[in-house]
C-alpha positions as a Python dict, from the first residue, in 0.01 Angstrom:
ca = {
    (1, 'M'): (0, 0, 0),
    (2, 'N'): (271, -28, -266),
    (3, 'D'): (578, 51, -60),
    (4, 'M'): (689, 47, 302),
    (5, 'R'): (938, 222, 527),
    (6, 'A'): (1262, 37, 596),
    (7, 'A'): (1591, 86, 778),
    (8, 'L'): (1855, 58, 505),
    (9, 'Y'): (2232, 73, 471),
    (10, 'D'): (2454, 75, 165),
    (11, 'S'): (2791, 20, 332),
    (12, 'Y'): (2933, -142, 642),
    (13, 'G'): (2989, 80, 941),
    (14, 'P'): (2855, 231, 1263),
    (15, 'P'): (2488, 310, 1330),
    (16, 'E'): (2523, 631, 1128),
    (17, 'V'): (2525, 430, 801),
    (18, 'L'): (2158, 343, 861),
    (19, 'Y'): (1893, 558, 700),
    (20, 'E'): (1520, 541, 650),
    (21, 'G'): (1402, 463, 299),
    (22, 'R'): (1113, 311, 113),
    (23, 'V'): (1110, -34, -49),
    (24, 'P'): (837, -229, -231),
    (25, 'V'): (604, -433, -13),
    (26, 'P'): (690, -802, -64),
    (27, 'V'): (444, -998, -275),
    (28, 'R'): (276, -1272, -75),
    (29, 'K'): (296, -1614, -241),
    (30, 'P'): (49, -1901, -187),
    (31, 'G'): (92, -2049, 159),
    (32, 'E'): (268, -1736, 293),
    (33, 'V'): (149, -1453, 515),
    (34, 'L'): (254, -1088, 518),
    (35, 'V'): (297, -944, 868),
    (36, 'R'): (283, -572, 943),
    (37, 'V'): (553, -483, 1197),
    (38, 'H'): (500, -190, 1433),
    (39, 'A'): (826, -226, 1630),
    (40, 'A'): (1152, -416, 1593),
    (41, 'S'): (1479, -460, 1776),
    (42, 'V'): (1842, -514, 1681),
    (43, 'N'): (2043, -804, 1823),
    (44, 'G'): (2418, -851, 1853),
    (45, 'G'): (2445, -1061, 1537),
    (46, 'E'): (2284, -784, 1332),
    (47, 'L'): (2532, -533, 1475),
    (48, 'Y'): (2820, -754, 1362),
    (49, 'G'): (2663, -795, 1020),
    (50, 'R'): (2622, -422, 967),
    (51, 'A'): (2979, -366, 1085),
    (52, 'G'): (3106, -619, 827),
    (53, 'K'): (3245, -864, 1083),
    (54, 'V'): (3028, -1160, 974),
    (55, 'R'): (3181, -1131, 627),
    (56, 'L'): (3518, -1220, 775),
    (57, 'L'): (3377, -1549, 907),
    (58, 'T'): (3151, -1646, 618),
    (59, 'G'): (3330, -1492, 320),
    (60, 'R'): (2997, -1353, 198),
    (61, 'R'): (2990, -1021, 20),
    (62, 'F'): (2764, -734, 114),
    (63, 'P'): (2398, -844, 114),
    (64, 'Q'): (2193, -750, -191),
    (65, 'R'): (1847, -599, -166),
}
Protein backbone atom coordinates (compact mmCIF):
# COMPACT_ATOMS: atom_id res chain seq x y z
CA MET A 1 0.00 0.00 0.00
CA ASN A 2 2.06 2.94 -1.28
CA ASP A 3 -0.67 5.46 -1.95
CA MET A 4 -4.24 6.16 -0.89
CA ARG A 5 -7.35 7.86 -2.25
CA ALA A 6 -8.01 11.39 -1.04
CA ALA A 7 -10.47 14.22 -1.58
CA LEU A 8 -8.33 17.10 -2.85
CA TYR A 9 -8.76 20.70 -3.95
CA ASP A 10 -6.33 23.13 -5.52
CA SER A 11 -8.34 26.34 -5.18
CA TYR A 12 -10.99 27.83 -2.93
CA GLY A 13 -14.57 27.46 -4.03
CA PRO A 14 -17.79 25.44 -3.99
CA PRO A 15 -17.98 21.65 -3.66
CA GLU A 16 -17.17 21.33 -7.37
CA VAL A 17 -13.49 22.21 -6.69
CA LEU A 18 -13.10 18.87 -4.87
CA TYR A 19 -11.78 15.92 -6.81
CA GLU A 20 -10.57 12.44 -6.01
CA GLY A 21 -6.84 11.87 -6.27
CA ARG A 22 -4.09 9.70 -4.89
CA VAL A 23 -1.50 10.76 -2.31
CA PRO A 24 1.31 8.86 -0.57
CA VAL A 25 0.35 6.97 2.57
CA PRO A 26 1.82 8.84 5.56
CA VAL A 27 4.86 7.22 7.15
CA ARG A 28 4.17 6.16 10.71
CA LYS A 29 6.74 7.44 13.21
CA PRO A 30 7.59 5.79 16.55
CA GLY A 31 4.75 6.26 19.02
CA GLU A 32 2.20 6.97 16.24
CA VAL A 33 -0.54 4.84 14.70
CA LEU A 34 -1.90 4.85 11.16
CA VAL A 35 -5.69 4.53 10.98
CA ARG A 36 -7.52 3.31 7.88
CA VAL A 37 -10.67 5.40 7.36
CA HIS A 38 -13.69 3.87 5.64
CA ALA A 39 -16.01 6.88 5.93
CA ALA A 40 -15.68 10.56 6.81
CA SER A 41 -17.85 13.63 7.13
CA VAL A 42 -17.48 17.34 6.49
CA ASN A 43 -18.26 19.91 9.18
CA GLY A 44 -19.09 23.60 8.89
CA GLY A 45 -15.54 24.74 9.63
CA GLU A 46 -14.20 22.65 6.75
CA LEU A 47 -16.77 24.21 4.42
CA TYR A 48 -15.57 27.68 5.40
CA GLY A 49 -11.96 26.62 4.93
CA ARG A 50 -12.55 25.28 1.44
CA ALA A 51 -14.49 28.43 0.55
CA GLY A 52 -11.54 30.59 1.68
CA LYS A 53 -13.42 32.32 4.49
CA VAL A 54 -11.07 31.16 7.29
CA ARG A 55 -8.21 32.89 5.47
CA LEU A 56 -9.94 36.21 6.06
CA LEU A 57 -9.89 35.62 9.82
CA THR A 58 -6.47 34.00 10.20
CA GLY A 59 -4.50 35.60 7.36
CA ARG A 60 -3.18 32.15 6.40
CA ARG A 61 -2.55 31.38 2.77
CA PHE A 62 -3.90 28.34 0.99
CA PRO A 63 -2.88 25.13 2.79
CA GLN A 64 0.05 23.22 1.33
CA ARG A 65 -0.01 19.47 0.80
